N, C-alpha and C positions, 0 to 999 in steps of 0.2 A: 447626317449624323442625327441619332436620336437625342432627346433631351435627358441628360443624366448628370449626376454629381459624384465627385470622388473626394474622399478624406485622405490625407497623407501626412507622412512625417518626413523630415530631412535632416541632414548633418547630425546624425546620430541622435535623433529625437529632440534636438534643440531647436527645431523649427516645426510648427504645425501649419498645414496647408489645406486649402479647399479649392476646388475648381468646378465650374458648372457650365454646361452648354444649355441654353435656354432658348434657342432660336424658334422652336415650334410654339412655346408658351407665348413669348413676346408677339409673334406673328398672330396667334390667335386672339390676344387681348386687343391688339391694334386693329384688326378687322372687326372684332365685336362692337368696338367703339368708334369705328371710322375715323381713326386718328391720323394726324399729319406726321411726316417723317420726323419733325422736331419733337413732338409730344411722344411719339413712339420710342425715340431715343432716351428721353427723360424718364419715362415710366419703365421702359425696358431695363435701364441700368439700375433703377431702385428695386425692381422685381428680382433682378439677378442677384443683387446683394442680399435681398430679403430670403432667397432661397438658401444661400450660403450660411447667413446668420440663423436661419431655422435649423439647419444641419448641425449647429453647435447645441441645439436644445435636446431634451430626451423625452421620450414617452408621448404624453399629451400635452406637453408644453407648447406654447404658441407665442407669436409675437406681432406687433403692429408696428409699422414705420410710417411716420407722418413728415413730410417734407413741405415747409412753408417758407418759401423764399421772397415772397412779395412780387414775383413776376407774373406775367400774363397768364401763364398756365394755371395758376391758382395753387391748390393743395394737391400733393401726390399722397395717395393712401395705399399701402401695401400690407396685406396679411400673409403670413407664411407659418409653417409648423415644422415639427421635427420628422414629418412623414414625407417630406418632399413636395407638399401641396403649397400653392400660392395663388393669390388673386390680387388684383389692384385696379386703381382708376385715377384719373386726374379730373380736376374740377372742369377745365375746358380742354377737350381733346382736338379742338379745331384750331388752336393757335399755331400759326406758321410764320416763321421768321426767316429773313435772308440768311444765307451762310455767313459765318463769322470771318473774321480777318484770315484765318488759316484755310478757308474754303471748306469748313466742316460745319455739320449742323449745330446751330447756336443754342446748345442746351442750357447754357449758363444764362443767356439772355432770356430764355422761356422760364426758367426756374427762379432766377433772381438771386441776390446775395444778402438781402436784408431780411434775414429770418433764421430759422432753426430747423435741425433735424431732431425729431423726438422719437425714441424707441420705447415702447411699452411691452414688457415681456410678462407673460401670464405663466408663472412657474408653479402654479397649484398652491401658492401661500396665501396668507390672509390678504395682503396688499400686492399689486403687481409692482414689479421693478420698472422704474422709469429713468431713462437717461436722456440728456438734451445737450446739444452743443450748437453753437452758431455756425451758420454756413460760412465758409471761407472762400469758396470758388464758384459754387452752383454747378460745377461739372459733375459733381456727385462722387466720383471715385476718390478725389482728394478730400472730400468732406467725410466720407465714411472712414478714410484712413484717419482723419482727425478725430472722429468719433471713438474709435478703438483706443487711441492714445489718451484722450482726455476722460471718457466716461467709463471705460473698462480697464484703463491703465495696462493696456497691452500693445506694445509697438508692433505695428502692422503695415503691410502695404496692400492696397486694394486696386485691382485693375478691373474695369467695367467697360464693356463695348457692345454697341448695336450698330450693324450696317443695314441701311434700307435701300431697296432697289428703287429704279425710276418708276416702277409700277406700285411702289408703297409696299411691297412685300418685304419682309424681314429676311435677309440672306444669311446673317450670322448674328448671333448675341451669346454673350457669355461673360465669364469673369473668374477672378482668383483672389483669394485672401491668403497672404502669407503673414504668419504671426511669430515674432521672435520670442523665444522662451529663455528663461534664465540659464546662464551657462556658456552662451555664445561669446567667443573671443572677438576682439575688435577687428582682427584681420578677417574673420569669418563674416562679420557684419558688413565690412567694406566690400567683400566679394558679392554679397547679395545685393548691396546697393548698386554695385557696377553692373551686374546682370539686368537688374531692374532698369537701369538708365538706357540699356541697349536694346531691350525687348520691344517688338513691335506690339501694336495694339492687339488685345486678345481677340477682337472680332476678325482682325486680318488673319490671325493665326489659325482661327477656326475655318475661315473660308479657304485657306490654303490646304486644309485637310488634316491639320494636326489634331490628335486626339488630346484629352484633358491631361494624361500622364506627360505627354510630350511638352505640352504648354508649361506645366510646372517645371519640367526640366530645363526650360529656358530661363527661369528665374531663381531657382536653387538647385544645387547639385544633391546627388545621392537620393533621389526621391523614392520612397517606399509607400506604395498605395495600401491603405489599411481597409478601405471599404468603398463601395460603390452603391448608388441607389438610383432608381428611376425618379424623375421630378415631373410635375404636371400642374396645369391650370385646373383649379377646383374651386367652384363656388358653392356654398352650402344653402343658397336660397332655394325655396321650393314653394308651390301654391299653398301647401298646408302651413308652412311657416308664415306666409303673408296673411293667410286667414286667421292665424293666431293673433297677428298684429292688429288686424281689423276687429277682432272680438275684444281686444284690450281697450279699443276706443270707447266701448259701451253703446248701449241701444240707442240713445238720444242722437248722438253724433252719426251714427250709421243710418239712422232714419233720415236725418237731414241730408246726408249724401244722396240717399235714394231719391228723395223729393226734389233736390236741386239738380242732379245730373243723371239719375236713372242707372248709373254704373260707376265703378271705381277702376281706375288704371293705375298700376304701380309698376315702376321700372326700377330694377335692381341696379344700384350704383356700380357694383363690381363686374357683373357680367352682362348688363344691358338687356336682360330677359325681361319681357313685359307680361305682367299678370293681369288679367281683365276679369273683374267680378261684375256680371250683368244683373239686371233687375231681380231675376229669379234667385240668382245666388245670394245677393243682399238680403232678400226676403227670407231665405232659408236660415242665414246666419242670425238675423234679427229675431226670428221666431224661436231660436235655440237660447236666446239670452232671457 
């Protein structure tokens, strides 16, 4: 299944829903950073949430998610926008923990629970919107559910899942967000809660071959798909951008780098691309200053 996202409503417009398949994106990020299954699951869940939260934005709006839980994985950073583009990294992609008590990847152990989720939204205003909530489980789906309730005052249910094969290939990754809007009756809310309690993990449903509309139908009745878009990993780094960063350091610092190392190597946190500026490159930049 290709990576894509759908927006939908249900129950007469009283429920807003998003679902995404992010298998290829999560697999690409995992391979770029040579990640363990545990760190792949943690970053993959956050990337998946970021794609759906980005789909809630418009135009050139974008957001950054920072997860700092105090666990050995360090910080999780994800950038997403309204165009279905996402990128992300973790501080330590090599963290590998034993399976948890349920025989699953120990995402909570890697992320930790002594910290926060911070969401920064660039909405084109003078100041960005900032929302922050304490982590409550470290499993991330529950934490994003809490974020929507606390920071955005929108009762929501978030499902996130990543399956990693024995060869570390991502076999399924995706998620859904169900948001309850004003006007729902108590019996309708109870029905959604019942369906959510019975639904299999979203990664399992994807691996079984269900499409995103079918997955949403598992958790809310009467789904009406409003739109669909492709999603992709995209990093905005380039040699030109890195060169501009070097120029901003100034002539003296560049001259010092040239004399001490003879070259400069810079690696992008997000995509792990390496940019090398050798002696002649540095001399050219310095002569332009």
